[in-house]
Structures are given as C-alpha cells and as structure tokens.
N, C-alpha and C positions, 0 to 999 in steps of 0.2 A: 325577249326574256320575259319570263312571268316572274315577278316578284313574289316571295313567299309571304304571307299574312298571318299575323304581324310580323313586319321584319324587325331586327334587333335595333334599339336606340343606340346612338353613339352620343360622345358629349365633346364639346370644343369649348375654350377658354376664349372669351374675347374681352376687350377693354372698351367699356361702355362709359364714355364720358369721364375717363379717370379711374373707373372702378371695375375690378373683375366681375365677369358673370360667366356662369357654367351654362352651356345651351345644349338642349336636349334636340337631337335632330334625327333623321332616317333617311336613307337614299331609297328609292324606288324607281322601277322602270328600266330603261337602258343603261348598261355601263359605259357606252360610247361618249366621251366627252364632246364628240363632234354633233352629237344629236342636239336639238333643242333642250333647253333645260328650264323647267317648271319650277317655281318656287311657290309653296303653298303658305299663305298667311290666314291663320284660324280666327275665329270669331272672339267674341268678348269674354267668354268662358270656356272657350276650346283651348286644345293642345293636340300635340302629335297623335295620341290614341284616338281621340274624338273624331278625326277624319276617318278613320275605319279604313276600309279599302279603295276609297273612291280615288286618291291619288294614284295608286298603283294602276287601277283600270284605266284611268284617263292616259297615264304615260304609256302603257302597254298598247293602247288603241293608236297611239301617234309615234310610236317607236321613240319616245321621248325620254329623259331622264328627269326625274323629280326629286325637290329636297323639300321636305317637310319638318318644320321645326316648331319648337314651343318657345314663345317670347319669356322674357325675363317674368317672374311671378306665376308662371303656368306650368303644368305637367310636371316633369321631373327636372326644368330649368332652375336655376337659383331663384328662391322665392324673394317677394319683397322683404325689405329690412323692417323689423318690427316699428310701427307707427308711421312708416312711409305712406305718404298721401299722394296719388296721382293728380297732376294740375290739368286743366283743360288742354294742355299740349301735349297730352300723352301719346296720341297716336303721332302727331309730329316728331316725337322724340323717336318713335320707333322706326318711322320712316328715313329720318335724317341721320340716325345715330345707330342704333341697333343693327337693322338690315345691313346697312354699308359694312360695319365691323365684322358682323356675320359672314359676309361674302369675302371680306378680306383674308378672315382667318380660314377659310376653306380654300383659298387661293381660286376664287370665282372672279374673273375679270370682266364686267359687263361688256366694256368696250371691245372685247376680242371673243366674247361668247353670244350665243342666240338665247337671250334672257327673256322669260316671259314671267309674269305674275299672276297668280291665281288667288284672290282674297274672298273671304267671307265675312260680312258685316263690319266689325272694326278693322279685321284684316283687309277688308275692300277699300275701306277708307285709307289705310297706310299704303295699299298698293297705289290708290290714285296720288297720292301725295308723293310717293317715290317718282312716279312716272312725271310728275309735275316740276319736281325738283331736280330731276335726272333725265332730262329730255333726250339727250344722245345715247344713253346706256340701256334701252329697253325695247324689246322687239314689239311687245304686245302686252295689254292687261285684261284680264277677266276678272269681273267684280260682280259677286253675288250679295244681294242686298245691302248695297252700300249706304253709307251715312254722308252726306254733303252738308247738311243742316241738321237741326234739332227740330223735331216735329212733337206734339202734344203726345201722339200716340206711342212715340218710343219712351218718352218719359214714363207715362203711365204703366208701360209693360215692364219697365225696368224697376218701378216701384214694387210691382205687383211680385217681382222676382226677389224683392227684399223681403216682403212678407213670407215667401215659400222658403227663404233661407231662415229666417226667424223661427216660424211655425210649422215648416213642412218637412219634407225628406230631402229638400234639395242639397243640403250639406253632405249627406250621405251618397246621394247619386254623383255628386262632383267628386267625392272621394276615391271614386274609380278611376278618375282620369288625372288627379293632381296629388302630388305628394303633400301639399299644404292647401287644401281646399279654400281657407279663409284668405289666403294670399290672392288667389286668384279672384275669388267673388269680391272681396271687399277693395281691391284696388279698381276693378271695373265699375262696379255699382256705386261705390263713393266718388268716382270722377264723374260719372254721368248724372247723379243726384246733386252734385254740386251747384248750387244756383248761379254760379259764374258760368257754367257750361251752357246754359241756355243761349247764350250769344254765341257760342261755337259755329263756325261755318267755313267752308273750305270752297265756295264755289268760286270765287275770284281767282283762286289758285289752278283751277282746272283749267284756265284760259292757255297755260303754258304746255298742256300734254300734246305731245306730237305723235305718239304712237297710236296703232289702232286700239280701240276699246269695245269689249263685249260687256254690256251692263245687263244684268240678271235681276228680275224681280218676281217675288210670288204675289198673285193677286190676293192672297189671304195672309199675308205677311202682317204679324202682330206688332213689328218693331218699326215698319215704316211704310210709307206709300210709294204711288209711282212718281210722285214729285220728286223723289230722290234720283231714279234713274233718267228720267225726263230732263231734270236740270243738268244732268251731265251730258244728254245729247244736245242740249241748247247750247253749249259751250264748246265742246269737243267735236270739230267736224268729223263726220263719218263715224260716228259711234253707232253701233249696231245693238238695238234693244231687243231683248227676250223677256216678254212678259208673260208668266205661267199661270193658267188657272189650276185650281185645285193644289195649291203650293203656298206653304207658309214661309217662315224665315229661312229655311234650310233647305234650298234647291237641290242640292247634292244628296239630300236623304228623302225629300218627297216625290222629286222626278229624277231620279240618278240616271236613267238610260237615256230619256230625251236630253238631258243636259250634257251627259257625254257625247252624244252625238252631234249637237250643236256646236260645243266649243270644239270638238275635234275638227269638224268643218271649218269653223272660224280660224283655228290655227292653220290648217294646211292651205287656206286661201290666202294667208297673209304671209306665208312662208316662200310664195312663188318668187322666183328670181334669186333665190339665195343659193 
C-alpha cells in the first residue's frame, strides 16, 4: 500500500511520569499489524513533518508499518511548560518514559510484535538507550548520526544554531514544523549548551544492547564525527557501519536512495527465520 503524503496526523494522550501529554503521530506504510513495525524518532529540532516522505518510502519498500511521532515539546505535540528546562537526562527520559508510554497508549506490545527503531541524531541516541534498557523487546535499531558522547564539534555547531535563532531566520523556518518553535529550540539547545551536559555519555550503557544495529554517519556531519558510530561498533557486537561521503548530519535527506536501499537490506537480512 502506498501511503498518501502528507498523511493526516492523529493524537493520543499519554501519562508521562504523572502528567498528561498529547502526542502527534502518523501511521505510514502497511496496515497489516503482522508486518514489521518501524518507529521513527526525530532529531533534536525535528517533528513528524520534518521527516517528509522518507518513512513512507522505506516502509513501502519493506512492506512494513511505520509510526512517526513528535516528542513532547515538538511539532503539534504538547509543548514544554513555560520555564521548563530539560536536564542532561532528557534523552534517557524519552527512552525510558515517553516511548514506552506511547507504545502502551497505542496498544503496541514489543514482546509480541516485530518492533524496529529508526532514529536520527537525538532520536538515534534515544533508540540506543531504549535498545539497551529493553534488550528483549526490540528486533533491531537503525541509528543515523547518533550521539554517544559529547564532542567539541557538536557543541560548536549547537552554539552556532543559537546565533541563527537569535539573529537569523531559524525561528521562522522552524515555525513551519512546530506549533511553538521556541518550545522545540530552547528545550534542545538549552540542554546541550548546559555546562553539565559536557559530561554526558551513554557509552557504557551500550554494552547491554543485544539486537542488530545499523549505525550511519555522514562524513561531512557538522554535529559529530566517526568516533560516534565506531564507538557503537566497539561495544555492540555485530554492529554494521555505513559511513557516507558527501553527506552531512541528515543522511535521509542527503543520500535518501542509498540509505533506503541499505536499510531495507539490513532489515530483510535480520528478519530471516521469523
């Protein structure tokens, strides 16, 4: 089934650690719940709309179902509360609290379904954390431009984004994708530029991952180096690396066809025997 683009957004209420949150989400790809289910986790300034048609194209190629959602603070989901600041554990909270609550609210049981995570940037780190903390509930993870530690290049680029927000047109550009662009930008930017975040690392947590991982890095990524994906490979046996030339921080935008082919091949190979 070919999904219409853009498909309509739906909304579901979740209980996030004792407070309600409204989550924007879209279903793409196959409507067969026996098909593999790919859950897409967006970047630090992303949303449902910013994925464009890549999730639908990938799911159509695989005959898979896809769930695309905006995390709290992003897109058309519940924005950050006024004055709320995200701490260095904000990605852990997404992996351990928000994503499980969303799956429950939508009736998705990881132990009974073929669940895959497809994450980009912060979303890739969240996918890795979920894989580490839920080792029996995941078939595999595809992570694009993941962060497993903080590099100077990351902080420098995020500081430049702060200048573009303050003095450039970033606010107007983000308004196309977020009901409250300040909620998305300041939550992400403030967390990363907090001096306490420099010590953030999930390297040791990766040792608990048991599912197949495809780690993708653009060689021209302005937010991270190959140390990120090679660090995953050094800790997660069997990790497959895809290092892309002529590619920046968003492989699904810079090299969409090549990425689609490699991800589809990865998923098909690791579905064998199911």
